[in-house]
C-alpha positions, 0 to 999 in steps of 0.5 A: 767542718766538724759538727756539733749537735746543740740541744737546746729547749730555749730557742727561737722564735721563743724570746727568753733572755736565756735564748741569747746565749744559745744564739750567739753561740749558733751564730759565731761557731762556724767562724772557729770551724764547728757547724751547730745542728740544732735540736729543739722543740716545736712547742714548749710546755709553758708559754713565753714571750716570742721574739721571731726576729731571733730567727734570723740569726740562726737561720743558717744552722741545720735545726730539727724540732719535736713536738711535746705536749703543751700546758693547754692540751693538758689542761683540756685533758685534765678538765675533760677527766674532771668533767668524767669524775664530776658526780664524785667531785660534787660530793666534795664541793669540787669541780672540774677546773679544781681538779684540772689546777690540782693536776696542773700543780702535780705536773709541774711540782712532782715530774723530774727534773722539770716541767720539760721532762715530757720532751726527753723521749722524742728529743732522744729518738730525734737526737739519735736520728740526727747523730746517725745523719750528722755525725757530730763530734761533740754533743752540747746541751744547755739548761735550765730546764734541766731536762736538756741536760738529761737529754744529752746525758742519754745521747752520749751514754748511748752513742759515746759521743763526748758530752758538754754540759752547759749550766746557765743556772746551777741545778740544785744549788741555786733557787731551790724550792724547800718545799719539795718532797725529798724523793724529788731532791734525792732524784735530782741530786742523782741526776746532776751527779750522773751529768757532771760525771759523764760530761767532758766539760762542765760550763758555768756562766760565773766562776763561784757556779763552777766553784760551788760544782767543783767543790760538790764533785771533787772525784771529777777533775777540776779542769772540766770545769769551765767558766764562759761569761754570757756576754753582748753582741756590739753589733746589737746594740749598734742596730737597736741603738738607732730611732727610738723615741726621745729621753723623757728629762723630766725625771730621772729614769730607773730602767729594770730590763727583764723579767721579775721573779722571787729572787729578784723581787723589787720590794727593797727598792720600792720601799727605797723610793717610797721612803725617799718620796716621804723624805724628800718629796721634791727629789723623790718626784723626779726619780721614776722607775721603769720595768721592761719585761714581765713583773709577775707577782709584783704588778699588783704591789707596784700599782698600789704603791704610793709611787705608783704615778712614777712607775711604769710596766711595759711588759715583755718586749723584743730584744732590739727594744730591750736595748733601745730601752737600755741605751734611754735609760738614766739609770739601769737597774739591776736587782739580784737578792740573797741567795744569788752570790754565785749568780751573774744574771745575763743582761748585766752584760748588755747593761755595761756596753749601753753606756748608762750607769748601773744601780745595782741592788745585789749581794755585796760579796757575790759575783755580780758585785765584784764583776760590776766593780771591775768594769766600773760605771756602776754603784752597788748596794746590799740588796737588803739595805733600804736605806742604803739604796735611798742614799744611793738614789739621793747621790745619783739624782744629784748627779743627774741634775748636775747633768754629771751622771756619767758611766766611766768604764774600762773599755778593755774590761768590758770588751772581753765579754763580746759574744764573738770571743766568748763563741771562740772559747767554746769552740776551744772547749769543743776542740779539746773535747773532740780530741779527747783531751781535758779542757783548761787551764784551771777550769777557766777560759779567759 
C-alpha cells in the first residue's frame, strides 16, 4: 500500500467543522490503496472546541505531532515584557496588559500568512524525518490555516515528492481583510502563487473557487484544478440519530448549526423575525431560532433582540450532538452573506442528508444556492432580502402548522456527496500524481 503524508493543522481532538474533511479522508483512504501518515500539531495557537471522540476514527493512522508556542505562552511572555517596561509605560498612562494586547494584535495581523506560521519550522523538520522514514509517494496539505500549505510547499521543494494543495477556503480571494497592510497582501499573494505553481493538483471544495484560481493562474494547466466537495458520512447520521430529547412542538424551530462570524452574520434573519413578530405576532411567536455553536460577536445582539425569548444559544457541541440537533430541527438555517458566492459551507451536506427542510439565506447566484436547488428540499432567499426572509418564514410556518413541511430531495443527487465516494476521488488524484500524470478530466471529479 502506498503512503501519503497528510499535513493538517486542524486535526482531532480539535473539533472545528473543517476537521471533518481530513478525518474522513484519513478514515477511508486505506480502502483505496493509500495509507495515511499524518503530521499535526500537539497544541494550537488559538483555542478551539475539542471533540476527542473524533480520535477513534483516525486511530488506525500513523500520526506524529509537533509542538508550537501557544497563545497563552505568548501572552505570559508579553505581559512579562510589559511588566519590565512598566516605568516607561506608566509615563504614557499604559500598563502591562495594554502592552500584551498590542503585541497579540501585532502577532495575529503581522505574521504571514497567519497565526499558525510559528508551527511551520517544527512541522518542516518533523516532515523531513517522516518522509525519510515512511517514503510517501504524495504530500497532501489542507488549509486554512494556509501555513499548512507553506509547509507542504517547502517539503515538496526539499524532497521532490509530488504535492497536493487542498484549499478548503480560498486564500487571497475570499474574506480578505481590507485593512491589512499592502506589504502583507503582496507577500501572501507571492506565497499563494508559489503553492499553486508547485502543486501537482490544486483541490477546492466548490467549482466557483476552482474557477477563480484557474482564471488567476492561466499559466497553470487547467486540469490541475480539481473540485472535491465536502460531504457527509451515512454512518455518522445513523449513529448520532439514535436517542436525544424529543422535539418541542410548540414552535417551528429554525436551527443553525456551526459557528457564526463576520461573513455568516445572523442579522438579516434576526431582522426578518423581528419584522414578522411586529406584523403577525401570532405567527412570529411560534417561530424559534436555535444556534448550535459559537455565536461570537453576535451573542449580545441576539440576547438583546425583542425576539430573545424565542432564541436559544447552546454553545459548542460535539459532532454527534450537532447531527442530533440537525435531525430534531423543523427547519435548518444556512447563512452565507455577500462575498460568499464561491463558498459552499461544509455543513450543507449534513444538512441535506439529515432530513429537515433548509432555509438558505445566501447569495442567490452563488454555488451554495445552485447546489440546494439541484438536490431540492430547500427554500433559497437572497441573504440581504429581509422582507423575502420574512415571507419565507410565513410560508414555512404555514406548512409546519398544516403538518406538511417536507424536504423532498433527489436521493441520487444527495448520495454523490458521501464521504467514502469523495475519498475515492481523492485517491484517484493521488494515483495520478504519484504516476506523474495530470489529473482530470476537465479539472473536476464527478
